[in-house]
C-alpha positions in Angstrom: 121.0 3.5 -77.2 120.4 6.6 -74.7 119.1 9.8 -75.9 120.9 13.4 -75.1 119.6 15.7 -72.1 117.7 18.5 -73.5 120.2 21.7 -73.9 119.5 24.0 -70.8 116.9 26.9 -71.2 119.7 29.3 -71.3 121.5 27.8 -73.9 118.7 27.4 -75.7 118.0 30.9 -75.6 121.2 32.2 -77.1 121.1 29.9 -80.0 117.3 31.8 -80.4 119.0 34.6 -80.3 121.3 33.9 -82.4 119.1 32.8 -85.3 117.3 36.1 -84.5 120.4 38.2 -85.3 121.8 36.0 -88.5 117.9 36.7 -90.2 118.3 40.3 -89.0 121.6 40.4 -91.2 120.2 39.0 -94.1 117.1 41.3 -94.1 119.6 44.1 -94.0 121.5 43.2 -97.0 118.3 42.1 -98.6 117.3 45.7 -97.5 121.0 47.3 -99.3 119.8 45.6 -102.6 116.6 47.0 -102.7 118.4 50.7 -102.3 120.8 49.4 -105.2 118.5 48.4 -107.5 116.5 52.5 -107.1 120.1 54.0 -106.9 120.5 51.8 -110.2 117.1 53.7 -111.1 118.1 57.0 -110.0 121.0 56.9 -111.9 119.3 56.0 -115.0 122.4 54.2 -116.5 124.5 51.6 -115.7 127.6 53.7 -117.4 130.9 52.0 -117.5 133.1 52.7 -114.0 131.2 54.5 -112.2 129.6 52.0 -109.6 133.7 52.0 -108.4 133.9 54.4 -105.9 137.5 53.9 -104.1 137.1 57.1 -102.1 133.9 55.6 -100.5 135.4 52.9 -100.2 138.7 53.5 -98.4 136.2 55.8 -95.6 133.6 52.4 -95.6 136.9 49.9 -94.7 138.2 52.8 -92.0 135.4 53.2 -90.4 134.6 49.3 -90.2 138.4 49.5 -88.6 137.6 51.9 -86.0 134.6 50.5 -84.5 135.6 46.4 -84.4 135.7 45.2 -81.1 135.1 41.8 -79.7 136.4 37.9 -80.4 134.8 37.9 -84.3 138.8 38.1 -85.8 138.9 41.4 -88.2 140.3 39.4 -91.0 136.5 38.3 -91.0 134.5 41.5 -90.8 137.6 43.0 -94.0 136.8 40.2 -96.2 132.7 40.4 -95.3 132.7 43.6 -95.8 135.3 43.7 -98.9 133.2 40.9 -100.4 130.0 43.0 -99.6 130.7 46.3 -101.2 132.3 44.4 -104.5 129.2 42.1 -104.7 127.0 44.9 -104.9 129.2 47.0 -107.2 129.2 43.9 -109.7 125.4 43.8 -109.6 125.4 47.7 -110.4 127.7 47.0 -113.4 128.9 43.6 -113.8 132.9 43.3 -114.4 135.7 41.3 -113.9 138.7 40.6 -112.4 142.1 40.5 -114.6 144.7 39.2 -112.1 148.6 39.1 -113.5 149.5 36.2 -111.9 153.4 35.7 -112.8 154.3 37.0 -108.8 152.3 33.8 -108.0 149.2 31.8 -108.5 148.1 31.2 -105.3 148.7 34.4 -103.5 147.3 36.5 -106.2 144.4 34.3 -106.2 144.1 34.8 -102.2 144.2 38.6 -102.7 141.6 38.5 -105.6 138.8 36.3 -103.8 139.6 38.1 -100.6 138.6 41.6 -101.6 136.3 40.7 -104.6 134.5 37.2 -103.7 133.8 34.7 -106.0 130.6 36.4 -107.5 133.3 38.6 -110.0 134.6 36.6 -112.2 138.0 35.8 -112.3 140.8 35.8 -115.4 144.1 34.4 -115.7 147.3 36.2 -116.6 150.8 35.6 -117.0 152.5 39.4 -117.1 151.0 42.6 -115.7 151.1 43.4 -118.9 148.7 41.7 -120.4 146.0 42.2 -117.5 146.4 45.8 -118.2 145.9 45.1 -121.7 142.9 44.1 -120.9 141.3 46.2 -118.5 141.7 48.7 -121.1 139.4 46.8 -123.5 137.4 46.5 -121.6 134.4 48.5 -121.1 135.0 48.5 -117.1 136.7 45.7 -116.1 139.6 46.5 -113.0 143.2 44.4 -112.9 145.4 43.2 -110.5 149.2 43.7 -110.3 151.8 43.6 -107.8 152.4 46.8 -106.3 156.2 45.4 -105.1 158.3 44.7 -108.4 157.9 44.6 -112.0 159.5 42.8 -115.1 158.1 45.4 -117.7 156.9 49.4 -117.1 153.2 47.7 -117.6 152.3 51.5 -115.6 153.2 53.7 -119.4 150.3 52.5 -121.0 148.3 54.6 -118.5 149.8 58.1 -119.4 147.4 58.8 -121.7 144.5 60.3 -121.1 141.1 58.7 -121.0 142.8 55.2 -120.0 142.5 53.7 -117.2 144.6 54.6 -114.1 145.2 52.9 -111.1 142.5 53.7 -108.0 143.9 51.8 -105.2 146.5 49.2 -103.2 145.3 46.4 -101.7 145.1 45.6 -99.1 144.0 48.3 -97.2 143.9 47.2 -94.1 147.8 46.1 -93.3 149.0 44.1 -90.5 151.3 40.9 -90.1 149.2 38.6 -90.3 147.1 39.7 -93.1 145.7 36.1 -94.5 145.9 38.4 -98.3 148.9 40.2 -97.9 150.3 40.4 -100.9 150.9 44.1 -102.0 148.4 45.0 -105.1 147.7 48.0 -107.2 143.9 48.1 -108.9 144.0 49.1 -112.0 140.5 50.1 -113.8 138.4 53.9 -114.9 136.7 55.5 -112.4 135.1 59.0 -112.5 137.4 61.6 -111.2 135.3 62.8 -108.5 135.1 59.3 -107.0 139.2 59.0 -107.3 140.7 59.7 -103.5 144.7 61.0 -104.2 146.1 60.5 -100.4 149.3 58.9 -102.5 150.0 60.3 -106.1 151.2 57.7 -108.7 154.0 59.1 -111.2 155.3 57.1 -113.8 158.8 58.6 -114.5 161.5 57.7 -116.8 164.9 59.1 -116.3 168.5 58.8 -117.6 171.3 58.1 -115.2 169.7 55.6 -113.0 171.9 53.3 -110.5 172.4 52.2 -107.1 173.1 55.7 -105.6 169.9 57.8 -107.3 168.1 54.8 -105.6 169.1 55.0 -102.3 168.7 59.0 -102.7 165.1 58.0 -103.9 163.9 55.4 -101.4 163.6 57.9 -98.2 160.7 60.0 -99.9 158.8 57.2 -102.1 158.2 54.0 -102.8 159.9 52.7 -105.9 159.2 50.0 -108.9 162.0 50.5 -111.1 162.4 48.8 -114.7 165.2 48.9 -117.1 164.8 51.6 -119.8 167.5 52.4 -122.6 171.0 52.4 -121.5 171.3 54.3 -118.7 167.9 54.6 -117.9 165.2 53.4 -115.7 161.1 53.4 -115.6 159.8 54.1 -112.4 156.3 54.1 -110.6 156.7 56.5 -107.8 154.1 56.6 -105.0 154.2 60.4 -104.5 152.6 61.2 -101.1 151.2 64.7 -100.3 154.4 65.6 -97.9 157.0 64.5 -100.4 155.6 66.4 -104.0 156.2 65.3 -107.2 158.5 68.6 -107.4 160.8 66.9 -104.6 161.4 63.9 -106.3 162.2 65.5 -109.0 164.8 67.4 -107.7 166.2 64.6 -105.3 166.7 62.5 -108.3 168.4 66.2 -110.5 170.8 66.3 -107.1 171.7 62.6 -107.1 172.9 62.8 -111.0 169.7 61.5 -112.9 168.0 63.1 -115.1 164.0 63.3 -115.7 162.7 62.6 -119.5 159.3 62.2 -118.9 156.9 62.3 -115.8 153.0 61.5 -115.8 150.1 61.1 -113.3 148.9 57.4 -113.3 146.8 57.1 -110.9 146.3 57.6 -107.3 145.1 55.4 -103.9 144.2 56.0 -100.2 147.0 55.8 -97.6 146.9 52.5 -96.5 145.6 52.0 -92.8 147.7 50.3 -90.2 146.5 47.5 -87.3 149.9 46.9 -85.5 150.1 43.6 -83.4 148.4 45.4 -79.9 145.7 46.4 -82.0 146.6 49.9 -82.0 145.3 51.6 -85.4 146.1 54.6 -87.6 147.4 55.6 -91.0 150.2 53.6 -92.7 
């Protein structure tokens, strides 16, 4: 059997360069681990939820997209960074991901694994209520629930003080061919100074809810609506700085609805959109 000819010197040199870069990447990850270890020591605690930093994570992902170039797909880079962030968060304060599988098992699992990897434990639930309740009973877990539809108003328990809140909406980097495109809210306990408040999430209960009221509100906000009482609805409303909550309430009243109650139940970063031509910017 004839032997394959030796690789040309240029090819050998390129492979050595790849090996060198791989070792550097691994070394840098270990250095990051050393810094996290020192960070834990400085904190002198593994306080529940303190490792989640939604504002910092959003800023990191925005800078990642802005500087990315070359043939490596953005999907790969985003997933690698998300897993790095989530795994080191887990090292600081272990947590589990509770996921509502009612929107679809495979889509929710894809989202969980893309954003949190395989090190973080994954716990299945078959309703958003169950996932949120599990997080409320935990010391520092998080829940993933659909951001576009619901069978029940799972967000109402988030109205109280001292309970978990909506801290993020994923995927943060949006594009038409995203491999984990299911829109989900992340619910967990997070320190107030770690939250990002680009978009406020409001629980609003109204009377007189109908299609006309929904049409009046739809240009101003994203809404998840669930029937509540005879002619009412429980709404989860995404409120931007341009359309403050007072404007949302005024629009509801002008359309013929009445506001029975309202409460802030969390906030999240403005999504970052990558267009088909590669252009980027806030969504």
